[in-house]
C-alpha positions as CSV (number, residue, x, y, z in Angstrom):
1,M,90.7,67.0,64.5
2,S,93.5,68.4,66.5
3,D,92.9,69.5,70.1
4,G,95.8,71.9,70.0
5,G,94.0,75.1,69.3
6,P,92.2,77.6,71.5
7,P,88.8,76.5,72.8
8,L,86.7,78.0,70.0
9,L,89.3,77.7,67.3
10,R,90.8,74.4,66.2
11,R,92.4,73.0,63.1
12,W,91.1,70.6,60.7
13,R,92.7,67.2,61.2
14,R,96.4,67.3,60.4
15,P,98.1,64.5,58.5
16,S,100.2,62.1,60.4
17,A,103.4,63.2,58.6
18,T,104.7,66.1,56.5
19,W,103.6,65.5,52.9
20,L,106.4,65.9,50.4
21,I,105.1,66.1,46.8
22,A,108.3,66.6,44.9
23,A,107.6,63.5,42.8
24,L,104.1,64.8,41.9
25,C,105.6,68.2,41.0
26,M,108.2,66.5,38.7
27,A,105.3,64.6,37.0
28,G,103.6,67.9,36.4
29,G,106.7,69.5,35.0
30,W,107.6,71.8,37.9
31,A,111.2,72.2,39.2
32,T,112.1,70.7,42.5
33,A,115.7,71.7,42.8
34,A,116.6,74.4,45.4
35,E,115.7,77.8,44.0
36,P,118.5,80.1,43.0
37,A,119.1,83.0,45.4
38,A,117.9,85.4,42.8
39,I,114.3,84.3,43.6
40,P,114.2,83.6,47.4
41,S,111.9,80.7,48.3
42,D,111.1,82.4,51.6
43,I,108.3,85.0,51.1
44,V,109.8,87.4,53.7
45,A,113.1,87.4,51.8
46,F,111.2,87.9,48.6
47,Q,109.4,90.8,50.0
48,R,112.6,92.3,51.4
49,D,115.0,91.7,48.5
50,I,112.9,91.6,45.4
51,V,109.6,93.3,45.8
52,P,110.9,96.9,46.2
53,G,112.5,96.8,42.8
54,V,109.3,95.3,41.2
55,L,107.2,98.0,42.8
56,A,109.6,100.7,41.6
57,A,109.2,99.4,38.1
58,R,105.5,98.8,38.4
59,P,103.8,101.0,41.1
60,C,100.8,99.3,42.7
61,D,98.3,100.1,45.3
62,A,99.4,98.4,48.6
63,K,96.1,96.5,49.2
64,H,96.0,95.2,45.6
65,W,99.7,94.2,45.7
66,R,99.0,92.3,48.9
67,Q,96.5,90.2,47.0
68,I,98.7,89.3,44.0
69,E,102.1,89.2,45.7
70,P,101.9,85.5,46.6
71,A,100.9,84.6,43.1
72,V,103.8,86.6,41.6
73,H,106.1,84.8,44.1
74,H,104.9,81.3,43.3
75,L,105.0,82.0,39.5
76,A,108.6,83.2,39.9
77,L,109.5,80.1,41.9
78,Q,108.1,77.9,39.2
79,H,110.5,79.5,36.7
80,A,113.4,80.5,39.1
81,D,116.1,79.0,36.9
82,R,115.0,81.1,33.9
83,L,114.7,84.3,35.9
84,A,118.1,83.7,37.7
85,A,119.9,83.5,34.4
86,L,118.8,87.1,33.6
87,P,120.7,90.2,34.5
88,A,119.3,91.8,37.7
89,A,117.5,94.7,35.8
90,D,116.0,92.3,33.3
91,R,114.9,90.0,36.0
92,V,113.0,92.9,37.7
93,A,111.4,93.8,34.4
94,A,110.4,90.2,33.8
95,L,108.8,90.0,37.3
96,A,106.9,93.2,36.6
97,R,105.6,91.8,33.4
98,L,104.5,88.6,35.1
99,A,102.5,90.7,37.6
100,D,101.0,92.5,34.6
101,V,99.9,89.1,33.2
102,I,98.3,88.1,36.5
103,D,96.4,91.4,36.7
104,R,95.1,91.1,33.1
105,V,93.9,87.6,33.7
106,R,92.1,88.7,36.8
107,S,90.4,91.4,34.8
108,R,89.4,88.9,32.1
109,V,87.8,86.4,34.5
110,R,86.5,88.8,37.2
111,D,82.9,88.5,36.2
112,Q,82.7,84.7,35.8
113,P,79.7,83.5,37.9
114,V,80.2,81.2,40.9
115,L,76.7,81.4,42.4
116,A,74.0,82.7,40.0
117,V,70.6,82.1,38.4
118,G,70.6,78.8,36.5
119,R,73.9,77.6,38.0
120,H,73.9,74.1,39.5
121,V,75.8,73.5,42.7
122,I,77.1,70.2,43.9
123,G,78.2,69.9,47.5
124,L,80.3,67.4,49.3
125,L,80.3,67.7,53.1
126,D,82.5,66.0,55.8
127,P,80.5,63.2,57.4
128,D,81.7,63.7,61.0
129,K,81.3,67.4,61.6
130,G,78.3,69.7,62.2
131,L,78.1,70.7,58.6
132,G,74.6,70.4,57.2
133,P,73.3,70.7,53.6
134,K,72.0,74.2,54.3
135,E,75.6,75.3,54.4
136,V,75.4,75.0,50.6
137,T,71.8,74.9,49.7
138,T,70.8,78.2,51.4
139,I,73.3,80.4,49.8
140,A,73.2,78.7,46.4
141,E,69.4,78.9,46.2
142,A,69.4,82.5,47.3
143,Y,71.1,83.3,44.0
144,G,68.7,81.2,41.9
145,G,70.8,78.0,41.7
146,T,69.8,74.4,42.0
147,T,71.6,72.1,44.4
148,I,72.5,68.5,45.3
149,V,74.5,67.8,48.4
150,F,76.4,64.6,49.3
151,K,77.1,63.7,53.0
152,K,77.3,60.4,54.7
153,D,74.6,60.6,57.3
154,E,72.2,57.7,56.5
155,E,72.4,54.1,57.7
156,G,73.6,51.8,55.0
157,E,75.8,54.6,53.4
158,T,79.5,54.2,53.3
159,L,82.3,56.6,52.6
160,E,82.9,54.8,49.3
161,S,79.2,54.9,48.3
162,V,78.9,58.6,48.9
163,A,82.2,59.2,47.1
164,A,81.0,57.2,44.1
165,A,77.7,59.2,44.0
166,F,79.6,62.5,44.2
167,L,82.0,61.5,41.4
168,A,79.1,60.4,39.3
169,A,77.5,63.8,39.7
170,V,80.8,65.5,38.8
171,H,81.0,63.3,35.7
172,D,77.5,64.3,34.7
173,A,78.2,68.0,35.3
174,A,81.3,67.7,33.0
175,A,79.2,65.8,30.4
176,G,76.3,68.3,30.5
177,T,75.8,71.8,29.5
178,A,74.6,73.4,32.7
179,P,77.2,75.6,34.3
180,T,78.2,74.0,37.7
181,T,80.0,74.9,40.9
182,I,81.3,72.1,43.1
183,V,81.8,72.9,46.8
184,V,83.9,70.6,49.0
185,L,83.9,71.3,52.8
186,G,85.9,68.8,54.9
187,H,89.3,67.3,55.6
188,G,91.9,67.5,52.9
189,L,95.4,66.4,52.0
190,P,97.6,67.5,49.1
191,T,96.8,64.2,47.4
192,E,93.1,63.6,48.3
193,I,89.7,64.8,49.6
194,Q,90.5,63.1,52.9
195,S,86.9,63.0,54.2
196,Y,86.0,60.5,51.5
197,H,89.4,59.2,50.5
198,I,89.0,60.6,46.9
199,P,92.5,60.9,45.3
200,F,93.0,63.8,42.9
201,E,93.5,61.3,40.1
202,R,90.0,59.9,40.6
203,L,88.4,63.3,40.5
204,A,90.5,64.2,37.4
205,D,89.2,61.0,35.7
206,A,85.6,61.9,36.5
207,L,86.1,65.3,34.9
208,L,87.9,64.0,31.9
209,D,85.4,61.2,31.2
210,G,82.5,63.5,31.5
211,G,84.1,66.2,29.4
212,A,85.1,63.7,26.7
213,S,81.5,62.4,26.4
214,R,80.2,66.0,26.0
215,A,82.9,67.0,23.4
216,G,82.4,63.9,21.3
217,Q,84.9,62.4,18.9
218,G,87.7,64.7,17.8
219,R,86.5,67.8,19.7
220,A,88.3,69.7,22.4
221,L,87.1,69.3,26.0
222,D,85.9,72.5,27.5
223,L,85.7,72.4,31.3
224,G,85.7,76.2,31.7
225,D,82.1,76.5,32.9
226,L,83.0,74.3,36.0
227,V,84.1,75.9,39.2
228,L,85.6,73.8,42.0
229,V,85.6,75.4,45.5
230,C,87.6,73.5,48.2
231,D,87.6,74.6,51.8
232,D,89.9,72.1,53.5
233,C,93.5,71.6,54.5
234,F,96.1,71.9,51.7
235,S,93.4,72.8,49.1
236,A,95.8,74.8,46.9
237,D,98.2,71.8,46.9
238,F,95.3,69.5,46.0
239,T,94.2,71.9,43.3
240,I,97.7,72.1,41.7
241,N,97.9,68.3,41.7
242,L,94.4,68.0,40.2
243,L,95.2,70.5,37.4
244,G,98.5,68.9,36.6
245,C,96.8,65.5,36.5
246,L,94.1,66.8,34.1
247,E,96.7,68.0,31.7
248,A,98.9,64.9,32.0
249,R,96.1,62.4,31.7
250,G,94.5,64.4,28.9
251,R,97.8,64.1,27.0
252,D,98.0,60.4,27.7
253,R,94.5,59.9,26.3
254,D,95.2,62.1,23.3
255,L,92.5,64.5,24.5
256,T,92.7,68.2,23.6
257,I,91.6,70.4,26.5
258,A,90.3,73.7,25.4
259,S,89.8,74.9,29.0
260,L,90.5,73.6,32.4
261,P,88.0,74.3,35.3
262,V,88.3,77.3,37.6
263,C,89.5,76.3,41.0
264,I,89.1,78.3,44.3
265,A,91.2,77.0,47.2
266,G,90.3,78.1,50.7
267,T,93.9,77.5,51.9
268,N,97.1,78.3,50.1
269,R,100.1,76.0,49.7
270,D,101.1,74.0,52.7
271,R,98.3,75.6,54.8
272,Y,95.8,74.1,57.1
273,G,92.1,74.9,56.9
274,L,90.7,76.3,60.1
275,A,87.2,76.5,61.6
276,D,85.2,78.0,64.5
277,F,83.5,75.7,67.0
278,G,80.5,77.1,68.8
279,E,76.8,76.3,68.3
280,K,77.9,75.3,64.8
281,F,81.0,74.1,63.1
282,V,81.9,76.6,60.3
283,P,85.1,76.6,58.3
284,H,86.7,80.1,58.1
285,F,86.7,80.4,54.4
286,W,83.1,79.3,53.7
287,K,82.0,81.2,56.8
288,D,83.3,84.4,55.3
289,V,81.6,83.6,52.0
290,I,78.3,83.2,53.7
291,E,78.8,86.4,55.8
292,L,79.6,88.5,52.8
293,Y,77.2,87.1,50.3
294,F,74.2,85.8,52.3
295,V,74.1,87.5,55.6
296,R,75.0,91.1,54.5
297,R,72.7,93.3,52.5
298,P,72.2,94.3,49.8
299,R,73.2,91.1,48.0
300,P,74.7,91.3,44.5
301,Q,72.8,89.8,41.6
302,A,75.4,87.0,41.5
303,V,78.5,86.0,43.3
304,V,81.4,86.2,40.7
305,L,85.0,85.3,40.7
306,R,86.3,88.7,41.7
307,N,84.2,88.5,44.9
308,F,86.4,85.7,45.9
309,F,89.9,87.0,44.9
310,E,89.1,90.5,46.1
311,N,86.5,90.7,48.9
312,V,86.7,87.2,50.5
313,D,90.5,87.3,50.2
314,N,90.6,90.7,51.9
315,M,88.4,89.4,54.7
316,M,90.5,86.3,55.2
317,Y,93.7,88.4,55.5
318,G,92.8,89.2,59.1
319,Y,93.3,85.6,60.2
320,G,96.7,85.4,62.0
321,R,97.4,89.1,61.4
322,A,96.5,92.3,63.2
323,P,96.0,95.7,61.5
324,I,98.4,98.6,62.1
325,M,96.3,101.6,62.7
326,D,96.9,105.3,62.1
327,G,93.8,106.9,63.6
328,T,90.9,105.2,61.8
329,S,93.0,104.1,58.8
330,I,94.8,100.7,58.4
331,T,98.4,101.4,57.3
332,G,99.7,97.9,57.4
333,W,99.5,94.5,59.0
334,R,101.6,92.6,61.5
335,L,101.8,88.9,61.8
336,V,100.4,87.6,65.0
337,D,100.0,83.8,64.5
338,P,101.3,82.2,61.3
339,A,99.4,79.0,62.1
340,L,96.1,80.9,61.5
341,V,97.0,82.3,58.1
342,Q,95.2,80.7,55.2
343,D,95.4,83.2,52.3
344,P,93.1,81.5,49.8
345,A,94.1,81.3,46.1
346,V,92.2,81.2,42.8
347,F,93.5,79.2,39.8
348,V,92.1,79.9,36.4
349,P,92.7,78.5,32.9
350,L,94.8,80.4,30.4
351,D,94.0,81.1,26.8
352,D,96.5,80.7,24.0
353,A,97.6,84.3,23.9
354,E,98.3,84.3,27.6
355,V,100.4,81.1,27.4
356,T,102.4,82.7,24.5
357,E,103.0,85.8,26.5
358,L,104.3,83.9,29.5
359,R,106.7,82.0,27.2
360,T,107.9,85.2,25.7
361,I,108.5,86.8,29.1
362,L,110.4,83.7,30.4
363,G,112.4,83.3,27.1
364,L,110.9,79.8,26.5
365,D,110.7,78.1,23.1
366,A,107.3,78.4,21.4
367,D,106.7,74.7,22.0
368,A,108.1,74.6,25.6
369,P,105.6,72.9,28.0
370,L,103.9,75.3,30.3
371,P,100.9,74.8,32.5
372,R,97.7,76.2,31.0
373,W,96.5,77.5,34.3
374,L,97.6,80.4,36.5
375,D,97.4,81.2,40.2
376,I,95.9,84.8,40.2
377,G,96.0,85.3,44.0
């Protein structure tokens, strides 16, 4: 845990060095060369030079565009070479179509339950901080779910024994038929759940092994009823590595994956997870989830995916930014402290038609490799 923040606001523990994951990206099929100038890697340059043209071609409510803009930018960066080869007008049209795909996928998955009656919740909590099982059990059970929480707090337990028990529960969830949400609150790195030293490869194997046992011989694995929520540092980077590993190891094992799991990252790419310290230690992302869907009334019947990529995302936008007011209306935002910005992201599996449409927009061959998941903001 760093001591560099204000008295009641400190960062999750930072890694000892900047993590470069270019090799992992290459393994997952993502470009690592410098992006062509046609798609600026810097979000400010993208907003200045590219977004006005996209919004002219595809008008969008400012608040909604704010929620999907990072996803459009990251998708464009993944395919910057293809987009850079297009004439400027065609490039703008392609970016507008990519935004359309993101919005249609958001509409398709918006009502998928995350906390609901009959939904099992598995929690993994950092062993050293003031997180207790009630951080997970109280909100999950309020919506009719069942829970099991793992945290090293008993004599005789080790980080490895708790990690092994957690992974066994994940395996069983992937092998079973009960829809399950997995909530991880703790320290993180792009390559592992740092609190328990669980590499993304090990979590991927638990999911694949469980899914394969449920599917049986010759049947496709369907992990689409699993939701993984990570509120820790670099959780989007960890998620991208996990999803890429699931696809790569699935291919290596000749497994067909009908659907990847849904993943919710409390921090976006290259971002630290932050927490308040007072009477209780509460990570910002999960704190806002509890505030919106446990403390406030009336509660919805279930907490679904759109509650995260709309309401929670909107609440998180205020970290590191201040509103620009016109009377009682917010007309915009100004950046106050970039270090406090988290901007969570939601990653969802794509169906065959959506993959085909992305290939068409990008001018890719019908059999060109393409990740079967999408960041939808």
